[in-house]
Each structure stands twice: as structure tokens, then as C-alpha cells.
C-alpha positions, 0 to 999 in steps of 0.5 A: 713829568712837569718841569715844575715837578722836576724843580720841587725834586730838586730844590728839596722842598717837596711836599704832598701837596698838589703838584705831588699828587698830581706828578707822582702815581697812588704807591700800588698803582706805581709801576716802578715800585713793583720793578724797585720791589722785584729788584731788591728781592731778587739781590737779596736772595741771591745775596742770602743764599750765597753768603749763607753757604759761605757762613756754613762752610766757614763755622768749622773750617779743617785745620792741622789741629782740628777746626776753626771758626772764619766766620767773623773774617767772612763778614770783614771781607764781605763788608769791606768794600761797603766801607771803601765805595760808600762814599763813591757810590753816594756820589755817583747816586747823586751825581747820575741818575739813580737808575743808571746805577741801580741797573748797572750795579745789577749786571755786576752782581751777574758776574759776581755770581758766576765767580762764585759758580767758579768757587763752587766747582772748585770746591767739589774737585778739591774740598777747602783748601786754603787757596779756595778760602782766599778765593771764595773771600775774594768774590764775598768781597766782590758781592760786598762791592756791589751791593755798596753801589746798589745800596745808595741808588736803591733806597736814595730813590725811594723819595725821588719816585714816591709822594712823601707820605708814601715812604712810610708804607714803601719802607715797610712793604720794601722791609717786608719783601726783602726778608721774605727773600732772606728766608728763602735765601737762607732756608734754601742755602742750608737745603742746597748744602746738604742734598748737593755736598759738593755739587754747590755749583748746580745751585750757584747756576740758579743764583746766575740765572736770578741775577739776570732776572733782577737786571730785567727787572730794574728796567721797570724802574723809572728815570728820574732827574739828577739830583745834583748833576754839577756835583764834582767829584773830591776826595771826601766823595770817597768818605762823608762829603763835607755838605753831609758832614755838615748837615750832620753838624745841624742837624743832631736828629740825623747825627742820631739816627745815623750813629744809632743805626750803625751800632744797631747793625753791628749787633744785628750782624753779631746775632747771625754769626753767633745763630750759626756757631748754636745752630750747628755747634751748640745744638748740633744741628744740621745746616738746614736746620740752623739756616731755618733758625735763621729765617726764624729772624727774616720771618719776624723782620717781614711780619714786623715790616706788615705790620709797620705801616699801620703801627708807625702811620705816616710819621716817625714813631720814635717812641715805638721805635725805642720801646721796639730796641728795648724789647730786643735787647730783653729777647738777646738776655733771655736767649743768652742762657745756655742749658745743661751739657752745653746744649740750650734750655730752649731747643731748636723750636724754642730759639725759631720762636724767640728769634721771630719775636727777635726780628718782629721786634728788630723791624718796627725799631729800624722802620722810623730811623730809616724814613727819618734819615729818607725824609730829612736831609735836602734833596740834592743830598739824600743819595750822599746821606745814604751813603753814608749810612750805609757807610757807617753801618758797614763800618759797625758790621766789620766791627762785629767780625772783629768783635765775633773773632774775639769774642769766640776765641775767649768762649772757646778758651774757657770752654763756654757756650756761643750762646752766651756772645748774646748778652754782648749783643745786648750791650752793645743795644743798651748804649746805643739806646741810651746814648745815641738814639734820636730825642723825641721832639716836643712839638710833635709827641711820639710822631715826627713828619721829617718837615724840616728839610727846609730848614737844614738846607738853609742851614747848609746855605747859610754855613756856606755864605760866612758873610753873615755872623752865625746867630749864637741864640739859635737852638741846634735842630733836635 
């Protein structure tokens, strides 16, 4: 890569001009795109095989007085590392090569999957005693930690690898393949639960092998210049860095997108837990069929990801995103109503179709917000902004675990079917769409190109230099 190309990548003024086209290959002829896509696919597959197996185990944990649903606790265990480490992970992704962070994270995945195999071996001999539940929660915590360090580098490297015009299709295709991995991983988890029974360690060996292959594919990602080589570690790196807080104050659109995405992931995490409970406890399905309902969501997300590029174009189509968000709310309300005798009026097949539709709208909703958060920050802040996004998303997901445990207890006390929990998700998403969703920009209608990077960067520079008085007439960046 030429020095001029490197300078443009480091100053936050990257654009789709001649230099950008010359220094970066077309998306589908870029080996780094396929290496990153394969790495993400394999990692998502492993995460969902392991996590869905544990969630199914925890739907009804035997107790002295009956059984207890520990899915919410497991979700909290998996989420806490993102809350604790996302800020530091963002610092690492800006201070060092994002490729290096990605590769080392994949090596850590091999170790975590091996620890999971040991837990499944113990399950085959001892069942699910309290000490093993604690051990598996610790493994979930470690898996969340590995993913927390992988996330900022994975998403932050996209603008460094690809032309800006390629970001929407790159996000769409990576999202589509990611949720193909979720489909296969979730489906395989239920099948392994029914077929292997107390020999789940056999499937665990497969996840170790896949983690090793994912480490190999990560090596295909080309090296990129370090975004902020002089960045020093400080206390605020473990939370939201001061520069990112300043960017959020200066760029209201960015702030709204971060909050909206966090609330959306709160709802998304709740939906998976509710579907598992509806499948096993309300519809009386086997593990494989319950997991197939979860894969219905993922199939819809893959379809939405495939449709995202032609439907959304090369900008950030906020109108399409909001319409898709309201479609998600309507679908959730429709599937919340139970049938007679604590069943469900849609049954297994109807729920599968409804959840597939839900997933498609989810994908179309999330792609524009993801592109907005990649395009707007200055280049040197992208990794930390993505880390902040991860932090806020996982605060929401951790909160989803608490909400689920509380709501499940209330419904169980009054002997109400778990499908009513979908109404709580619809309420959360309605608040997000009405209060926190980014505003439409007047000058560009429904499409925002993310061309405000230099403006936000200039505001950040002005904020650090207090010698000149701040102009009170400047409107906030919307």
C-alpha cells in the first residue's frame, strides 16, 4: 500500500476517490474479505453450538423442589466480559494492528473450546450438579471474553480494508454468512443434545477443530496500518474513552445510533431465551425442534442480509431501518398470544415462519445503523467507537438476562405462558424507535453517506483546543 494511501487511512479523510480505488481491490476479489468472512463464520458457528447447548441444558435445571430456568443467569455470565473488557479491547484495536488482535483472539478460542470439552466430559459422568453448573458458567464467561476482544478488531478493520462504497455490501454479506453460521450452529446444537445425550464431549471436539481452522483463515486478512500508534492506556480505556464521549457529544446521530442498537440487542437477547422456553415448556418440543425455531430467526436474518445491499443501496437508509423496526414490533405482538391450554396458536410450523419473518426485518433494521457507526467517527476513533458499541450492546444483553429471570418468575407465579414475554420485548423496541432512533437528515432525505467524518474530527480538534471561544451559533451535528 502506498504511503499516500496509508496517510489517508490514518487521518479520517478516507474517501472513494482515485487513491482509494487504486490502493484497495474490489470487494469480491479481495482475499482479506473472504478470510475475514470465513473467520467470522467459523467463530459464530462455534459460539452458537456451545451457547445453545448450554441454554437448552439450563431451561429446566433439576432442583430439590422441581426445576429452575437458568438461561438468564447464563446470558449474564456470557455478557459480563463484554461490559468489562470491550473498552480495553477497543484500545488494543486502535493501539495495535487489528489483524494481530483478531488472530490472537482466535487462538484464545481454541483454549476456551477445549475447556468446554472438559465440562461436557464431566457432564457425561456426573450429570448437572451445582459445581459443574458453576464451571460451565465460567467457560461461558471465558467465551464471552474471547469474543469481546475479537469484536472491535473485526468490525473496526472493515473501513481499513475496504473502500467506503463497499462497506454496505460488505456488512450485508458478512451479516448474512454470520447468521448462516448461527443457523447451522443452533440447529446442530439441538441435534447434538438429542443424539449424543451424555456424550456431548464428542461435539465439543468438533468445536475445537473448527476454532483451529478459524485461526488459520484469520491469517488471510492483510495487515493494515495501526490507527493510533501513539495512543496511551488510561483509566477511561476500560469504559468509554474521553475522545469517544466527546465524539458522542458532538455527533448526536452517532449517540442515537449507539443507544438504539443497545436497546435493540436487549430485545434480541430476550427473544432467543423466550423462544427456547416457548419451544420446550409451552409447545413441548424436543431440543432439535426448539433449536430449529431459533434457526428460523437466523434464516430470516440471512435473507434480510442478502436483500440489504440491493434494498439499502450504498448509504445509510434510516427510513427503511425504522420501517423494519416497526415491522419487528408488530411481529412480536402477533406471536405473543398463546393458544388454548397453554400451547400457542401458531404451533411449531407457524412459529417457525413468524420467527423467520422477524429475523428478516431485524437484519434490514440493523444494517444501516451498523454502517452509520462505522462511517461517521474519525479514522483514529473507529476501533474505540466500535468497542463502545459492543460495550453498550452487551450492557443491554446483560440487562436482558436480568429482565428474563424476573419476567419468567412472574409468569411462573401466575401460571401464564412464556409467550407473553414477547410483549415486553415489543415495548422495549417501541421506546427505542420513538425516543432514541437517529433522526432523518434534511439535506439527504433517507440516505446518509457518512461523509461527516472530517466535520466530526474537526469538532474534536476544536474541543481539545480551548484557546478560541466556542461558537454558540453552530447547530449540533445531527
